[in-house]
DRENDO-1510 file (C-alpha; in Angstrom, 1 decimal, always signed):
<recs>
REC; n; res; u; v; w
REC; 1; MET; -69.1; +138.0; +148.1 .
REC; 2; LYS; -65.4; +137.3; +147.6 .
REC; 3; ARG; -65.2; +140.1; +145.0 .
REC; 4; CYS; -66.8; +142.5; +147.4 .
REC; 5; SER; -64.5; +141.6; +150.2 .
REC; 6; PHE; -61.5; +141.9; +148.0 .
REC; 7; LEU; -62.7; +145.3; +146.8 .
REC; 8; VAL; -63.2; +146.5; +150.4 .
REC; 9; LEU; -59.7; +145.3; +151.3 .
REC; 10; MET; -58.1; +147.1; +148.3 .
REC; 11; ILE; -59.9; +150.3; +149.2 .
REC; 12; PHE; -58.8; +150.1; +152.8 .
REC; 13; PHE; -55.2; +149.4; +151.8 .
REC; 14; THR; -55.2; +152.3; +149.3 .
REC; 15; LEU; -56.7; +154.7; +151.9 .
REC; 16; SER; -54.1; +153.6; +154.5 .
REC; 17; LEU; -51.3; +154.3; +152.1 .
REC; 18; VAL; -52.7; +157.8; +151.3 .
REC; 19; ALA; -53.2; +158.5; +154.9 .
REC; 20; GLN; -49.6; +157.6; +155.7 .
REC; 21; GLU; -48.3; +159.8; +152.9 .
REC; 22; THR; -50.4; +162.8; +154.0 .
REC; 23; THR; -48.9; +163.1; +157.5 .
REC; 24; LYS; -46.7; +166.2; +157.9 .
REC; 25; PRO; -43.6; +165.1; +159.8 .
REC; 26; TYR; -41.6; +168.2; +158.8 .
REC; 27; ASN; -42.0; +171.3; +160.9 .
REC; 28; GLU; -42.2; +174.1; +158.3 .
REC; 29; ASN; -41.8; +176.8; +161.0 .
REC; 30; ALA; -38.7; +175.3; +162.6 .
REC; 31; ASP; -35.4; +177.1; +162.9 .
REC; 32; PRO; -33.0; +174.6; +161.1 .
REC; 33; ARG; -29.8; +176.1; +162.5 .
REC; 34; ALA; -31.1; +176.0; +166.1 .
REC; 35; ASP; -32.4; +172.5; +165.7 .
REC; 36; LEU; -29.1; +171.4; +164.2 .
REC; 37; LYS; -27.2; +172.9; +167.1 .
REC; 38; LYS; -29.4; +171.0; +169.6 .
REC; 39; ALA; -29.1; +167.7; +167.6 .
REC; 40; ILE; -25.3; +168.0; +167.5 .
REC; 41; ALA; -25.1; +168.7; +171.3 .
REC; 42; GLN; -27.4; +165.7; +172.0 .
REC; 43; ALA; -25.3; +163.5; +169.7 .
REC; 44; LYS; -22.1; +164.5; +171.4 .
REC; 45; LYS; -23.6; +163.9; +174.9 .
REC; 46; GLU; -25.0; +160.5; +173.9 .
REC; 47; ASN; -22.1; +159.3; +171.7 .
REC; 48; LYS; -24.2; +159.2; +168.6 .
REC; 49; HIS; -24.2; +160.6; +165.2 .
REC; 50; VAL; -26.7; +163.0; +163.7 .
REC; 51; LEU; -28.8; +161.8; +160.7 .
REC; 52; ILE; -30.3; +164.8; +158.9 .
REC; 53; GLN; -33.1; +164.0; +156.4 .
REC; 54; PHE; -33.4; +167.0; +154.1 .
REC; 55; GLY; -36.9; +167.1; +152.5 .
REC; 56; GLY; -40.3; +168.4; +153.0 .
REC; 57; ASN; -44.0; +167.6; +153.5 .
REC; 58; TRP; -44.4; +168.2; +149.8 .
REC; 59; CYS; -42.2; +165.2; +149.0 .
REC; 60; PRO; -43.9; +161.8; +149.0 .
REC; 61; TRP; -40.6; +160.0; +149.1 .
REC; 62; CYS; -39.5; +162.0; +152.2 .
REC; 63; ILE; -42.7; +161.0; +154.0 .
REC; 64; ARG; -42.4; +157.4; +152.9 .
REC; 65; PHE; -38.9; +157.2; +154.4 .
REC; 66; HIS; -39.9; +158.9; +157.6 .
REC; 67; ASN; -42.9; +156.5; +158.0 .
REC; 68; MET; -40.8; +153.5; +157.3 .
REC; 69; ALA; -38.0; +154.6; +159.7 .
REC; 70; PHE; -40.4; +154.3; +162.6 .
REC; 71; GLY; -42.5; +151.4; +161.1 .
REC; 72; ALA; -39.7; +148.9; +160.5 .
REC; 73; LYS; -38.3; +147.6; +163.8 .
REC; 74; PRO; -34.7; +147.1; +162.6 .
REC; 75; ILE; -34.5; +150.6; +161.3 .
REC; 76; ASP; -36.2; +152.2; +164.3 .
REC; 77; SER; -33.8; +150.3; +166.6 .
REC; 78; LEU; -30.7; +151.4; +164.7 .
REC; 79; LEU; -31.8; +155.0; +164.6 .
REC; 80; LYS; -32.6; +155.1; +168.3 .
REC; 81; ALA; -29.4; +153.4; +169.3 .
REC; 82; ASN; -27.0; +155.3; +167.1 .
REC; 83; TYR; -28.4; +158.5; +165.7 .
REC; 84; VAL; -30.1; +161.8; +166.6 .
REC; 85; TYR; -32.6; +161.8; +163.7 .
REC; 86; MET; -33.5; +165.3; +162.4 .
REC; 87; LEU; -35.9; +166.3; +159.7 .
REC; 88; LEU; -34.6; +169.5; +158.1 .
REC; 89; ASN; -37.4; +171.2; +156.2 .
REC; 90; VAL; -36.7; +172.3; +152.6 .
REC; 91; PRO; -39.5; +174.6; +151.4 .
REC; 92; GLN; -41.1; +173.6; +148.1 .
REC; 93; ASP; -40.7; +177.2; +146.9 .
REC; 94; LYS; -37.1; +177.5; +145.9 .
REC; 95; LYS; -37.1; +181.2; +146.6 .
REC; 96; LYS; -37.7; +180.4; +150.3 .
REC; 97; ARG; -34.8; +177.9; +150.7 .
REC; 98; ASP; -31.6; +178.6; +152.7 .
REC; 99; PHE; -29.0; +177.8; +150.1 .
REC; 100; THR; -26.2; +178.6; +152.6 .
REC; 101; LEU; -27.1; +175.3; +154.4 .
REC; 102; PHE; -26.8; +173.4; +151.1 .
REC; 103; ARG; -23.4; +175.0; +150.6 .
REC; 104; GLU; -22.2; +174.2; +154.1 .
REC; 105; PHE; -23.1; +170.5; +153.5 .
REC; 106; GLU; -21.6; +170.3; +150.0 .
REC; 107; TYR; -24.9; +170.6; +148.2 .
REC; 108; PRO; -26.6; +167.4; +149.2 .
REC; 109; ASN; -29.7; +168.6; +147.3 .
REC; 110; ARG; -27.9; +167.6; +144.1 .
REC; 111; PHE; -29.3; +164.1; +144.8 .
REC; 112; GLY; -32.9; +165.2; +145.1 .
REC; 113; TYR; -35.1; +164.5; +148.1 .
REC; 114; PRO; -34.9; +163.1; +150.6 .
REC; 115; VAL; -31.2; +163.2; +151.0 .
REC; 116; PHE; -29.4; +162.3; +154.1 .
REC; 117; VAL; -26.3; +163.9; +155.8 .
REC; 118; VAL; -24.5; +162.1; +158.6 .
REC; 119; LEU; -22.6; +164.2; +161.1 .
REC; 120; ASN; -20.5; +163.2; +164.1 .
REC; 121; GLY; -21.0; +164.6; +167.6 .
REC; 122; GLU; -18.7; +167.5; +166.8 .
REC; 123; GLY; -20.9; +168.5; +163.8 .
REC; 124; LYS; -18.3; +167.3; +161.2 .
REC; 125; GLN; -19.9; +165.9; +158.1 .
REC; 126; LEU; -19.2; +162.3; +157.6 .
REC; 127; HIS; -21.3; +161.3; +154.6 .
REC; 128; ILE; -24.0; +162.3; +152.2 .
REC; 129; GLN; -26.5; +159.5; +151.2 .
REC; 130; ASP; -28.5; +159.6; +148.0 .
REC; 131; SER; -31.9; +158.1; +149.0 .
REC; 132; GLY; -32.5; +156.7; +145.4 .
REC; 133; ILE; -29.9; +154.0; +146.2 .
REC; 134; LEU; -32.0; +152.9; +149.1 .
REC; 135; GLU; -35.2; +152.3; +147.1 .
REC; 136; HIS; -36.7; +148.9; +146.5 .
REC; 137; CYS; -36.4; +147.8; +143.0 .
REC; 138; GLN; -39.8; +146.0; +142.9 .
REC; 139; VAL; -42.2; +148.2; +145.0 .
REC; 140; LYS; -42.7; +151.9; +145.4 .
REC; 141; GLY; -40.8; +152.4; +148.7 .
REC; 142; TYR; -37.5; +151.8; +150.4 .
REC; 143; ASP; -35.6; +148.5; +150.8 .
REC; 144; THR; -35.3; +147.7; +154.5 .
REC; 145; ALA; -32.1; +145.7; +154.0 .
REC; 146; LYS; -30.5; +148.6; +152.1 .
REC; 147; VAL; -31.5; +151.1; +154.7 .
REC; 148; VAL; -30.2; +148.9; +157.5 .
REC; 149; THR; -26.9; +148.5; +155.7 .
REC; 150; PHE; -26.5; +152.2; +155.2 .
REC; 151; LEU; -27.3; +153.0; +158.9 .
REC; 152; LYS; -24.9; +150.3; +160.1 .
REC; 153; MET; -22.0; +151.7; +158.0 .
REC; 154; TRP; -22.2; +155.1; +159.6 .
REC; 155; THR; -22.7; +154.3; +163.3 .
REC; 156; PRO; -20.1; +155.6; +165.8 .
REC; 157; MET; -18.9; +152.0; +166.4 .
REC; 158; ALA; -18.5; +151.4; +162.7 .
REC; 159; LEU; -16.2; +154.5; +162.5 .
REC; 160; ASP; -14.3; +153.8; +165.6 .
REC; 161; PRO; -10.8; +152.3; +164.7 .
REC; 162; ALA; -10.8; +150.4; +168.0 .
REC; 163; THR; -13.6; +148.2; +166.6 .
REC; 164; TYR; -11.2; +146.8; +164.1 .
REC; 165; LEU; -8.1; +146.2; +166.3 .
REC; 166; VAL; -7.1; +142.5; +166.8 .
REC; 167; LYS; -6.9; +141.7; +170.5 .
</recs>
């Protein structure tokens, strides 16, 4: 009986992981330039930064990050408080990719996918983050503490010189 229960739990766990990774968070028909313009305007209005996640529905690591971002409370809270989070779809077919976007953002695709670009409310690029550095060393996924640290380092408050003035 114990073996049967264990087997059922393992099957359920495996199916839930597969289901999580088969969601399609990237809008493959989106206009990335129009969405970027809206995200920058919203970030400026709300005194936030834009966090662009380059990737696609074809990328299991991209989907893992997206699912974790809204599944881990400290990450979800940091994103909502400090960023306009944008998924920028990169087609799997390289012939369909807009390489001018990569050039404009200093070729973040050199790190693979997903890759993150942080912009301020003016649209100025602040940082490119290789997602491989955020991975957990013991499990197939991302390390919550590493992601939290990354997000905290690029908040508007972290980059505001007034934050560091002695009063």
